[in-house]
N, C-alpha and C positions, 0 to 999 in steps of 0.2 A: 504494500500500500504506500502510495506517495503522500508526501506532506507538502503543503503549499503556503506561501506567504504572498499576500496581495496588499500593497501599501501605497496610498496616495501621498504625493510629495508636492510641496509648494515650489514655485519657480524662483528659488532664491539661492544665494551663495552657500547657505548652510545645508542645502538639500543633499549634495554628495556625502557629506559627513553623516547626516541623519540616516541616509540609505545604508551606509556601511555599518552603522550601529545596529539598525534593525536586522540586517542580514547576519551579522555576527551573533547577536542574541538568539535569533531564530535557529541558526545552524548548531549552536551549542546547547540549546534547550529543547530540541525536538523530542517529543514524547515517544518512547518505545523505539528509538533509533540508535544505530551505531554512532559512536562519536567520530566525527571527521577529524583528520589530523590538522593541527594548527596551520601548517603550511598551505593546505588546501583551502581552509577557511579564509586565510589571508589572500589567496589567489582569487577566490570568489568575491571577496570584499573589493579588491582592486578592480576587477571587471565591472562590478556594479557601480563603483565610484566613477569610472571612466565613462560608462554609458549614461549615467545620470548627469554628469558634467556636460556631455555633449547635448543632452536634451535641454538642459538649462541654458547653455550658451547659444545653441544653434536651432533648437526646436521652437515650438510655440504651444500655447494652451496648457492644459492640464497634463501632469506627469504621473504615470502609474508604474510602480515597480512590481514585477511578478517574479517569484522564485519557486521552483519546485524541485524536490529531491525524490527521485524514483529509481529503484533498481540500480543504484550506484552512479546515477547521472544527475548532475545539478544543471537545471535549465534556468536561465536568467532572461527576462524580457523587460525592456523599458519602453513604455509607450508615451508618445506625445502627439500633439495636434498638428505638428509640422509635416509637410509632405516631402520636403527635400531630403534625400538620403544623406547620411553622413559621408564625408569624403576622406578616403585614405589615399591622398594624391601621390604618395611616394616621393615627394620632393625632399631633398636634403634639408635638415633643420639647421638654422643658424646656431653657432656656438652660443650657449647661454640662453637659448630660447626656452621659455617656460611652457609652451603649448605645442600641440601637433603630434604628440606621441600616443594619444589615447587609443586609437584603433589598432595601432601596431602592438600595443600591450595586450589588447583584447585578443588579437589574432594569435599572439604568442602563448597566452595562458589558456586559450579555449581549444577544444577539439575542432569546433567549427563555429561560425557566427554568420549572421546575415541580417537582412532587412525584409520586412513584409508589410503590406498595407494593413492598417488597423480598421476595425469596423466603423470608427468615428470619422473616417476620412484622413486620419493621420497615419503614423507609422509605428511599427514596433521594431526595435533593434534587439536581436536576441543572440545568446551565446550558449554553448553547451560545454560543460566542464566535466570530465570523467573523474570519478573517485578511483582509488586504487583497486576497488572491488570490481569495477566495470570496465576493465581495460580492453575488453573485446567487443562490447556492444555499444553502438552509437545510434540513437534514434534519428530517423530522417525527418527533417522539418519539425523540430520540437514544438 
């Protein structure tokens, strides 16, 4: 049986931090579940933080965080009202640049990630992260 977290977020600078806190607490306090290693929890927190940051900076409208843990797979989704997909343009970053690495981090820490239209006309940016238990099974289109 999977466990889910659905959390609404304000469009503010504090939203990525709030999302990380909710995800950390959720992953550590899941009833009847195996404890995930701290490193994996940290990876999920970082993916969530980057996706929420992109939604705050480049999206529009309401932001919703979805997280599901099922059969050794952690699925993350961040929905917002913007229609423009995030861009991983592959351009080299200037030394000392504070932004532009988010989707590269998401790609590095996730088994797969993508973008799909949301029912409200916006988009959902999603990522799948395998736990050590699920090293062989990856759901398609989580």
